[in-house]
C-alpha positions as CSV (number, residue, x, y, z in Angstrom):
1,M,87.4,87.6,49.3
2,T,86.8,90.5,46.9
3,T,88.2,90.7,43.4
4,T,87.6,93.3,40.7
5,Y,88.8,93.1,37.1
6,Y,89.8,96.2,35.0
7,R,90.6,96.1,31.4
8,H,93.3,98.7,32.1
9,W,94.9,99.9,35.2
10,R,94.0,103.5,34.3
11,D,90.3,102.6,34.8
12,V,90.8,102.0,38.6
13,P,89.0,104.9,40.5
14,D,91.4,106.7,42.9
15,R,88.9,106.5,45.7
16,L,88.9,102.6,45.6
17,W,92.7,102.2,45.7
18,R,93.7,101.9,49.4
19,W,97.3,100.6,49.2
20,P,99.5,103.7,49.7
21,N,102.8,102.1,48.9
22,F,101.7,100.6,45.5
23,S,100.1,101.9,42.4
24,P,97.7,100.2,40.0
25,A,100.4,100.3,37.3
26,E,102.8,98.3,39.5
27,I,100.3,95.6,40.1
28,A,98.9,95.5,36.5
29,C,99.7,92.9,33.9
30,R,103.1,93.9,32.2
31,G,101.9,92.7,28.8
32,T,98.3,94.0,28.5
33,G,97.9,96.6,31.2
34,S,94.8,94.8,32.6
35,L,94.4,94.4,36.3
36,R,92.7,92.0,38.7
37,V,92.5,93.6,42.1
38,H,92.5,90.9,44.8
39,D,91.8,92.8,48.0
40,E,93.1,90.2,50.5
41,A,96.4,89.7,48.5
42,L,97.0,93.5,48.3
43,D,96.2,93.9,52.0
44,K,98.9,91.3,52.8
45,L,101.4,92.9,50.4
46,Q,100.8,96.3,52.1
47,A,101.2,94.6,55.5
48,L,104.5,93.1,54.3
49,R,105.7,96.5,53.2
50,D,104.7,98.1,56.5
51,R,106.4,95.2,58.5
52,L,109.7,95.5,56.6
53,G,109.7,99.3,56.5
54,K,111.4,99.5,53.1
55,P,110.2,99.5,49.5
56,L,109.1,96.4,47.7
57,I,110.2,96.3,44.1
58,V,107.4,94.4,42.3
59,R,108.8,92.5,39.3
60,S,105.5,90.8,38.4
61,A,102.0,90.8,39.9
62,Y,98.8,90.1,38.0
63,R,99.2,88.4,34.6
64,S,96.5,88.0,32.0
65,P,96.2,84.5,30.7
66,E,97.7,85.4,27.4
67,H,100.7,87.2,29.0
68,N,101.2,84.3,31.4
69,R,101.4,81.9,28.4
70,R,103.8,84.3,26.6
71,V,106.3,84.4,29.5
72,G,106.1,80.7,30.2
73,G,104.2,80.8,33.4
74,A,102.6,77.8,35.0
75,P,99.2,76.9,33.5
76,A,97.6,77.5,36.9
77,S,99.7,80.3,38.0
78,K,98.5,82.3,41.0
79,H,99.5,85.4,39.1
80,M,96.4,85.1,37.0
81,E,94.3,85.2,40.1
82,G,96.0,88.3,41.4
83,T,97.3,86.5,44.5
84,A,101.0,86.2,43.6
85,F,103.9,88.7,43.5
86,D,107.5,88.5,42.4
87,I,109.6,90.8,44.5
88,A,113.2,91.8,43.8
89,M,115.7,90.9,46.6
90,A,118.1,93.7,45.7
91,N,117.2,95.6,48.8
92,H,116.2,92.7,51.1
93,D,117.8,89.9,52.9
94,P,115.9,86.8,51.5
95,E,115.6,85.0,54.8
96,A,114.3,88.0,56.7
97,F,112.0,88.8,53.7
98,A,110.6,85.2,53.7
99,A,110.0,85.2,57.4
100,A,108.1,88.5,57.2
101,A,106.0,87.4,54.3
102,R,105.1,84.2,56.1
103,A,104.1,86.3,59.2
104,V,101.6,88.4,57.3
105,G,100.0,85.4,55.7
106,F,101.8,84.4,52.4
107,Q,102.2,80.6,52.1
108,G,103.7,79.9,48.7
109,F,107.4,80.7,48.1
110,G,109.5,80.3,45.1
111,T,113.1,81.5,45.1
112,Y,114.9,82.5,41.9
113,P,118.5,83.5,42.9
114,R,119.8,83.8,39.3
115,S,117.1,86.3,38.5
116,G,117.2,88.0,41.9
117,F,113.6,87.7,43.0
118,M,111.3,85.8,45.3
119,H,107.8,84.6,44.4
120,I,105.2,84.9,47.1
121,D,101.5,84.0,47.0
122,L,98.5,83.1,49.2
123,G,98.9,79.4,49.0
124,P,98.6,76.5,49.3
125,A,101.7,76.2,51.4
126,R,104.7,75.0,49.3
127,R,108.2,76.0,48.5
128,W,110.5,75.6,45.5
129,G,113.7,76.9,44.1
130,G,117.3,77.1,45.3
131,P,118.8,79.2,48.1
132,F,120.1,82.7,47.5
133,P,123.9,82.8,47.8
134,P,125.5,84.6,50.8
135,R,125.9,88.3,50.2
136,P,129.5,89.7,50.1
137,V,128.3,92.4,52.4
138,P,125.4,91.3,54.6
139,F,122.6,93.7,55.5
140,A,123.2,95.5,58.8
141,E,121.6,98.0,61.0
142,E,122.4,101.6,60.1
143,A,125.5,102.9,61.9
144,P,124.8,105.3,64.8
145,P,125.7,109.0,64.2
146,A,129.4,109.8,64.4
147,R,130.6,111.5,67.6
148,E,131.9,114.4,65.6
149,A,129.1,116.4,63.8
150,L,129.6,115.9,60.1
151,A,128.9,119.6,59.2
152,G,131.6,120.7,61.7
153,S,134.2,118.0,60.9
154,R,137.6,118.9,59.6
155,T,137.1,116.6,56.7
156,M,134.0,118.4,55.6
157,K,135.6,121.8,56.1
158,G,138.6,120.7,54.0
159,S,136.3,119.4,51.2
160,G,134.3,122.7,51.3
161,T,137.5,124.7,51.0
162,A,138.7,122.7,48.0
163,G,135.3,122.8,46.4
164,A,134.9,126.6,46.8
165,A,138.5,127.2,45.5
166,T,137.8,125.0,42.4
167,I,134.6,126.9,41.6
168,G,136.5,130.1,42.2
169,A,139.2,129.1,39.7
170,A,136.7,128.2,37.1
171,S,134.8,131.5,37.7
172,I,138.0,133.4,37.1
173,E,138.7,131.7,33.8
174,I,135.2,132.4,32.6
175,A,135.5,136.1,33.7
176,E,138.9,136.3,31.9
177,D,137.3,135.2,28.7
178,I,134.5,137.7,29.1
179,L,136.9,140.5,29.8
180,I,139.1,139.7,26.9
181,E,136.1,139.9,24.6
182,T,134.8,143.1,26.0
183,Q,138.3,144.8,26.4
184,G,137.9,148.5,26.5
185,A,137.8,150.0,29.9
186,L,138.0,146.6,31.6
187,A,141.1,145.5,29.7
188,P,143.6,146.6,32.4
189,L,142.0,144.0,34.8
190,V,142.9,141.1,32.6
191,P,146.5,140.5,33.7
192,Y,145.5,140.3,37.4
193,L,143.0,137.5,36.7
194,D,145.7,135.0,35.9
195,T,147.3,135.6,39.3
196,M,143.9,135.2,41.0
197,R,143.3,132.0,39.3
198,W,146.6,130.5,40.5
199,A,145.7,131.7,44.0
200,F,142.5,129.8,43.9
201,I,144.3,126.7,42.6
202,A,146.7,126.9,45.5
203,L,143.8,127.2,47.9
204,A,142.2,124.1,46.3
205,L,145.3,122.1,46.8
206,A,145.6,123.2,50.4
207,G,141.9,122.2,51.0
208,I,142.5,118.8,49.5
209,G,145.6,118.3,51.7
210,L,143.6,119.3,54.7
211,T,140.8,116.8,53.8
212,I,143.3,113.9,53.5
213,Y,145.0,114.8,56.7
214,A,141.8,115.2,58.6
215,R,140.4,111.9,57.2
216,L,143.5,110.0,58.3
217,D,143.5,111.6,61.7
218,D,139.7,110.8,62.1
219,W,140.4,107.2,61.1
220,K,143.1,106.9,63.7
221,R,140.7,108.1,66.3
222,G,137.9,105.7,65.2
223,R,135.9,108.5,63.6
224,R,134.9,106.9,60.2
């Protein structure tokens, strides 16, 4: 087991930091900026990140003794050893997260559903806290690509038409203001701009109608 203490996370040499998905600032004490690098704990944290394949939002990692007292941490908190991490559950299923953490070697688990995070540490093996409530929308595998290519769908074409027409109408209004200001030789063009603006607005409405129709038709065909 190798641990190294730094008075501030900025003192960590780049060549010695080998955990690509985390930075010294993320692992450092939130109150003092100091950092205790525990190689084994960080190796397991990186292994957990690799196993899950999605970001870990670190709410708290190392804590200096004074900061631990300030936030009401346990007198013998593993955070002061650099072997504990509080990870937000916003982008994780708690059960799957705990199983993955246990698989890579974490043994201590504390659940804080009201605060939305889970505490993990290197042990001893123990568990505390209540269960996380069921999610209104559970995590699921990403849906396979739609049968109809998105870029070529009628929904996207209708949206593009509406967007282009809206931009065109706005551009005409800007041009009209400029021409009114310059007048002179360009003044005869001003009356035609109002007609062009209404044409663009009509095109925008047609595009919106096409978008709605295509979306409903795609829905009927199961192309969501």
